[in-house]
C-alpha positions in Angstrom: 242.4 -19.0 181.8 245.2 -20.2 184.0 247.5 -23.1 183.0 247.4 -25.6 185.8 250.4 -27.7 186.5 251.1 -30.4 189.1 254.6 -30.8 190.3 254.8 -34.5 191.0 257.1 -37.5 191.4 256.3 -40.7 193.2 259.8 -40.8 194.5 260.3 -38.7 197.7 263.2 -36.2 198.3 263.6 -35.1 194.7 262.9 -31.5 195.2 259.2 -31.2 194.4 258.5 -28.5 197.0 261.7 -26.6 196.2 260.7 -26.6 192.6 257.1 -25.5 193.3 257.9 -22.5 195.5 260.9 -21.4 193.4 259.0 -21.7 190.2 256.1 -19.7 191.7 258.4 -17.0 192.9 260.3 -17.0 189.6 257.0 -16.7 187.6 255.9 -13.8 189.9 259.3 -12.1 189.4 258.8 -12.1 185.6 255.3 -10.6 185.9 253.0 -13.6 186.0 249.9 -14.0 188.2 250.4 -17.2 190.2 248.4 -19.3 192.7 250.5 -22.0 194.5 248.4 -24.8 196.0 249.9 -27.0 198.7 248.4 -30.5 198.6 250.8 -32.1 201.0 249.7 -32.4 204.6 253.3 -31.7 205.7 252.7 -28.1 204.5 256.3 -27.6 203.5 255.4 -25.5 200.4 253.2 -23.3 202.7 256.0 -22.7 205.2 258.5 -22.2 202.3 256.3 -19.5 201.0 256.5 -17.5 204.2 253.2 -18.6 205.7 253.0 -20.2 209.2 250.8 -23.3 208.5 249.9 -23.5 212.2 248.2 -20.1 212.0 246.1 -20.7 208.9 242.4 -19.9 209.5 241.4 -21.7 206.3 243.3 -24.1 204.1 243.1 -26.4 201.1 241.4 -28.8 203.5 238.4 -26.5 203.8 238.3 -26.0 200.0 238.2 -29.8 199.4 235.4 -30.3 201.9 233.6 -27.3 200.3 233.3 -25.4 203.5 235.3 -22.5 202.0 236.1 -21.1 198.5 239.6 -20.5 197.2 238.9 -16.7 197.3 238.2 -17.1 201.1 241.1 -19.4 201.8 244.0 -18.0 199.8 246.6 -15.9 201.5 249.7 -13.8 200.7 253.1 -13.6 202.4 254.3 -10.2 203.6 257.9 -11.3 203.1 257.2 -12.1 199.5 255.3 -8.9 198.9 258.3 -6.9 200.3 260.6 -8.7 197.9 258.3 -8.0 194.9 257.8 -11.8 194.2 254.3 -12.2 195.7 252.0 -15.0 194.7 248.7 -16.3 196.2 249.0 -19.4 198.4 246.4 -22.0 199.2 248.1 -23.5 202.2 248.0 -26.8 203.9 248.6 -28.2 207.4 248.1 -31.5 209.2 244.3 -31.2 209.0 244.7 -32.2 205.4 245.8 -35.7 206.4 242.2 -36.3 207.6 240.7 -35.2 204.3 241.7 -38.5 202.8 239.4 -40.4 205.1 236.6 -37.8 205.1 236.5 -37.7 201.2 236.1 -41.4 200.7 232.3 -41.4 200.7 231.8 -37.9 199.1 230.5 -37.2 195.6 233.0 -36.0 193.0 235.7 -36.7 195.4 238.5 -36.6 192.7 237.2 -33.4 191.2 236.7 -31.1 194.1 239.8 -29.1 193.5 238.9 -28.8 189.8 235.5 -27.4 190.6 236.9 -24.9 193.1 239.5 -23.7 190.6 236.8 -22.9 188.0 235.8 -19.8 190.1 239.3 -18.2 190.0 240.9 -19.6 186.8 240.7 -16.2 185.1 242.6 -14.5 187.9 245.8 -16.3 187.2 248.3 -17.1 184.5 249.7 -20.2 186.3 248.4 -22.5 189.1 251.1 -24.7 190.5 250.2 -27.7 192.7 252.7 -29.3 195.1 251.6 -33.0 195.3 252.5 -35.5 198.0 254.8 -38.4 196.8 252.1 -41.1 197.1 249.2 -41.6 194.7 246.5 -40.6 197.1 243.1 -38.9 196.9 244.9 -35.6 197.3 247.3 -36.3 194.4 244.3 -37.4 192.3 242.6 -34.1 192.9 245.7 -32.4 191.6 246.0 -34.6 188.6 242.3 -34.3 187.7 242.4 -30.6 187.4 245.8 -30.2 185.8 246.7 -29.5 182.2 250.0 -31.3 182.7 252.7 -32.5 185.1 256.1 -31.1 185.7 258.4 -33.8 186.9 261.5 -32.7 188.9 264.1 -35.5 189.0 267.7 -36.1 189.9 270.0 -37.6 187.2 270.5 -40.9 189.0 269.5 -44.4 187.9 267.0 -45.0 190.7 265.2 -41.8 189.5 264.6 -43.4 186.1 262.8 -46.3 187.8 260.5 -43.9 189.7 259.8 -42.1 186.5 258.4 -45.3 184.9 255.9 -45.6 187.8 254.8 -42.0 187.4 254.3 -42.3 183.6 252.1 -45.3 184.2 250.0 -43.4 186.8 249.6 -40.4 184.5 248.4 -42.7 181.7 245.8 -44.2 184.0 244.5 -40.9 185.1 244.4 -39.6 181.6 242.5 -42.6 180.4 239.9 -42.6 183.2 239.7 -39.1 184.7 241.4 -36.3 182.8 241.8 -36.4 179.0 244.0 -33.2 179.0 246.7 -34.7 181.3 250.2 -35.1 180.0 253.8 -34.8 181.1 254.7 -31.2 180.3 258.4 -31.7 180.9 261.1 -33.2 183.0 263.2 -30.8 185.1 266.7 -31.9 186.0 267.3 -30.8 189.6 270.2 -31.0 192.1 272.5 -31.4 189.1 276.2 -31.6 189.8 278.3 -31.2 186.6 281.3 -32.8 188.3 279.6 -36.2 188.4 280.0 -38.3 185.2 277.0 -40.5 186.0 274.7 -37.4 186.1 275.7 -36.4 182.6 275.1 -39.9 181.4 271.6 -40.1 182.9 270.9 -36.6 181.6 271.8 -37.7 178.1 269.6 -40.8 178.4 266.7 -38.6 179.4 267.2 -36.4 176.4 267.5 -39.3 174.1 264.3 -41.0 175.4 262.1 -37.9 176.1 263.5 -35.4 173.6 261.8 -32.0 173.9 259.9 -33.1 177.0 263.2 -32.4 178.9 263.4 -28.8 179.9 266.4 -26.8 178.6 266.9 -25.3 182.1 269.0 -27.4 184.6 268.8 -26.6 188.3 272.2 -27.0 189.9 272.9 -28.4 193.3 272.9 -25.2 195.4 273.4 -24.7 199.1 271.4 -21.4 199.1 268.3 -23.2 197.7 268.6 -25.8 200.5 269.0 -23.1 203.2 266.1 -20.9 202.1 263.2 -23.0 203.5 264.5 -22.6 207.1 264.0 -18.8 206.6 260.5 -19.3 205.2 261.4 -18.1 201.7 261.9 -19.5 198.2 265.6 -19.5 197.2 264.7 -17.0 194.4 263.9 -14.4 197.2 266.3 -15.6 199.9 269.4 -15.1 197.7 268.5 -13.7 194.3 272.2 -13.7 193.2 272.7 -17.4 193.8 273.1 -19.9 190.9 270.0 -21.7 192.0 267.9 -18.5 192.0 269.1 -17.6 188.5 268.3 -21.1 187.3 264.7 -21.0 188.6 264.1 -17.5 187.1 265.4 -18.9 183.8 263.1 -21.9 184.2 260.1 -19.5 184.8 261.0 -17.7 181.6 261.1 -21.0 179.8 257.7 -22.0 181.2 256.2 -18.6 180.0 257.8 -19.1 176.6 256.4 -22.6 176.2 253.0 -21.5 177.4 252.9 -18.7 174.9 254.0 -21.0 172.1 251.3 -23.6 173.2 
């Protein structure tokens, strides 16, 4: 059965989507079967995986409203297939913004994604869900079906404040909707070793969260930032870059942790 992880942080601009698509590509590269679900109406994870969100015939919107199954709605990118890093994509586009309103009066509104995933759970090793930054009905659908949350964060003091909010949210969801939910780990992203403050915050994280801080650190890397404009994860766009190497190492760490668990 697949391990389902949300990539979430209530602070915007911390690299959630970059983390999602590059971890998906990294896991695929090391031989894992991966489904990437884009739960953000902006559809950035969809575009960053080589899929044009404007041309999607079916999306996560249709799955949440139960007018399509994941089997019917998932797609693959020809670009990623050619690179040997292919994973299945349940894409999103602007239609998804309307789902918030449409789901208000529906039964099992927080558990629609969970139910849909039960049909395909055996087909994957990992399901990665890119969540929007706000605690919305969409994010709740992700958190309700997940085994855990991966939190990408920059090593800055404001990031620590945002982390407190997220931990409280996860506690509430765990208490009321999903007993299995926990923080799997904190991923330090956009790390610049030349900045003393980043080292200080990194040490604070390790002191406070211990083994919940992943060993892998993702460096600040221009190639990772450039990749989405080409519709590719950085792992595929420039496999030789430091950022790509770091995400493949992170994928290997995830596989190792999953095997140990």
